[in-house]
C-alpha atoms as a printed R data frame, in Angstrom:
   type eleno elety resid chain resno      x       y       z
1  ATOM     1    CA   UNK     A     1 87.991 -24.856 -69.377
2  ATOM     2    CA   UNK     A     2 86.979 -21.262 -69.758
3  ATOM     3    CA   UNK     A     3 83.201 -21.593 -69.923
4  ATOM     4    CA   UNK     A     4 80.892 -20.723 -67.033
5  ATOM     5    CA   UNK     A     5 80.712 -24.350 -65.836
6  ATOM     6    CA   UNK     A     6 84.350 -24.206 -64.726
7  ATOM     7    CA   UNK     A     7 83.443 -21.356 -62.376
8  ATOM     8    CA   UNK     A     8 80.879 -23.366 -60.404
9  ATOM     9    CA   UNK     A     9 77.138 -23.044 -60.292
10 ATOM    10    CA   UNK     A    10 77.083 -19.543 -58.865
11 ATOM    11    CA   UNK     A    11 79.467 -17.736 -61.224
12 ATOM    12    CA   UNK     A    12 76.708 -15.296 -62.218
13 ATOM    13    CA   UNK     A    13 76.733 -13.771 -58.709
14 ATOM    14    CA   UNK     A    14 80.425 -12.849 -58.837
15 ATOM    15    CA   UNK     A    15 80.113  -9.411 -60.410
16 ATOM    16    CA   UNK     A    16 77.275  -7.883 -58.405
17 ATOM    17    CA   UNK     A    17 77.080 -10.057 -55.299
18 ATOM    18    CA   UNK     A    18 80.464 -11.643 -54.554
19 ATOM    19    CA   UNK     A    19 79.531 -12.187 -50.890
20 ATOM    20    CA   UNK     A    20 76.488 -14.225 -51.988
21 ATOM    21    CA   UNK     A    21 78.640 -16.238 -54.361
22 ATOM    22    CA   UNK     A    22 81.069 -17.060 -51.575
23 ATOM    23    CA   UNK     A    23 78.295 -18.302 -49.294
24 ATOM    24    CA   UNK     A    24 76.664 -20.317 -52.093
25 ATOM    25    CA   UNK     A    25 79.983 -21.847 -53.101
26 ATOM    26    CA   UNK     A    26 80.587 -22.909 -49.506
27 ATOM    27    CA   UNK     A    27 77.126 -24.480 -49.277
28 ATOM    28    CA   UNK     A    28 77.820 -26.400 -52.454
29 ATOM    29    CA   UNK     A    29 81.283 -27.429 -51.240
30 ATOM    30    CA   UNK     A    30 79.862 -28.894 -48.022
31 ATOM    31    CA   UNK     A    31 76.785 -30.475 -49.615
32 ATOM    32    CA   UNK     A    32 78.142 -34.025 -49.414
33 ATOM    33    CA   UNK     A    33 80.866 -33.848 -46.787
34 ATOM    34    CA   UNK     A    34 79.057 -31.859 -44.062
35 ATOM    35    CA   UNK     A    35 75.342 -31.508 -44.686
36 ATOM    36    CA   UNK     A    36 74.722 -29.594 -41.465
37 ATOM    37    CA   UNK     A    37 77.241 -26.971 -42.482
38 ATOM    38    CA   UNK     A    38 75.732 -26.842 -45.986
39 ATOM    39    CA   UNK     A    39 72.274 -26.202 -44.516
40 ATOM    40    CA   UNK     A    40 73.632 -23.407 -42.340
41 ATOM    41    CA   UNK     A    41 75.271 -21.811 -45.376
42 ATOM    42    CA   UNK     A    42 72.058 -22.125 -47.400
43 ATOM    43    CA   UNK     A    43 70.084 -20.437 -44.623
44 ATOM    44    CA   UNK     A    44 72.689 -17.671 -44.420
45 ATOM    45    CA   UNK     A    45 72.480 -17.265 -48.201
46 ATOM    46    CA   UNK     A    46 68.694 -16.929 -48.043
47 ATOM    47    CA   UNK     A    47 68.891 -14.376 -45.232
48 ATOM    48    CA   UNK     A    48 71.445 -12.306 -47.136
49 ATOM    49    CA   UNK     A    49 69.248 -12.411 -50.248
50 ATOM    50    CA   UNK     A    50 66.433 -10.875 -48.205
51 ATOM    51    CA   UNK     A    51 68.856  -8.148 -47.085
52 ATOM    52    CA   UNK     A    52 69.712  -7.424 -50.708
53 ATOM    53    CA   UNK     A    53 66.030  -7.282 -51.658
54 ATOM    54    CA   UNK     A    54 65.254  -4.872 -48.815
55 ATOM    55    CA   UNK     A    55 68.080  -2.599 -49.968
56 ATOM    56    CA   UNK     A    56 67.206  -2.845 -53.677
57 ATOM    57    CA   UNK     A    57 63.555  -1.979 -52.991
58 ATOM    58    CA   UNK     A    58 64.249   0.661 -50.320
59 ATOM    59    CA   UNK     A    59 62.170  -1.159 -47.717
60 ATOM    60    CA   UNK     A    60 62.245  -0.596 -43.985
61 ATOM    61    CA   UNK     A    61 63.013  -3.662 -41.924
62 ATOM    62    CA   UNK     A    62 60.160  -4.949 -39.786
63 ATOM    63    CA   UNK     A    63 60.102  -4.167 -36.071
64 ATOM    64    CA   UNK     A    64 60.566  -7.877 -35.330
65 ATOM    65    CA   UNK     A    65 63.480  -8.235 -37.759
66 ATOM    66    CA   UNK     A    66 63.496 -11.990 -38.194
67 ATOM    67    CA   UNK     A    67 63.987 -13.906 -41.415
68 ATOM    68    CA   UNK     A    68 60.339 -14.984 -41.322
69 ATOM    69    CA   UNK     A    69 59.077 -11.418 -40.866
70 ATOM    70    CA   UNK     A    70 61.286 -10.182 -43.709
71 ATOM    71    CA   UNK     A    71 59.858 -12.883 -45.979
72 ATOM    72    CA   UNK     A    72 56.331 -11.807 -45.011
73 ATOM    73    CA   UNK     A    73 57.144  -8.167 -45.840
74 ATOM    74    CA   UNK     A    74 58.656  -9.141 -49.204
75 ATOM    75    CA   UNK     A    75 55.617 -11.257 -49.977
76 ATOM    76    CA   UNK     A    76 53.260  -8.460 -48.906
77 ATOM    77    CA   UNK     A    77 55.083  -6.018 -51.191
78 ATOM    78    CA   UNK     A    78 54.654  -8.422 -54.122
79 ATOM    79    CA   UNK     A    79 58.402  -9.008 -54.400
80 ATOM    80    CA   UNK     A    80 58.107 -12.692 -53.477
81 ATOM    81    CA   UNK     A    81 55.314 -14.947 -54.675
82 ATOM    82    CA   UNK     A    82 53.429 -17.256 -52.401
83 ATOM    83    CA   UNK     A    83 55.638 -20.360 -52.259
84 ATOM    84    CA   UNK     A    84 52.620 -22.630 -52.674
85 ATOM    85    CA   UNK     A    85 51.867 -21.141 -56.080
86 ATOM    86    CA   UNK     A    86 55.249 -22.310 -57.352
87 ATOM    87    CA   UNK     A    87 54.310 -25.965 -56.847
């Protein structure tokens, strides 16, 4: 197979964000065999995505540089929507 499905679900990250693809692939790999590990990889993926967004938008990291604080900054800047509005 040469289509995108043979490359996994995260093939589109390969060119610009290979480190994100690797983390996402690992989360997917462990999804059924080691759910705890998969959750850790998904959290790491989400944290790295916030790092990418801070770099792409030239934002300063918050003083209390936690994942939660970074999400609040991204939401305050209008980069992330309120999660409740998505439901």
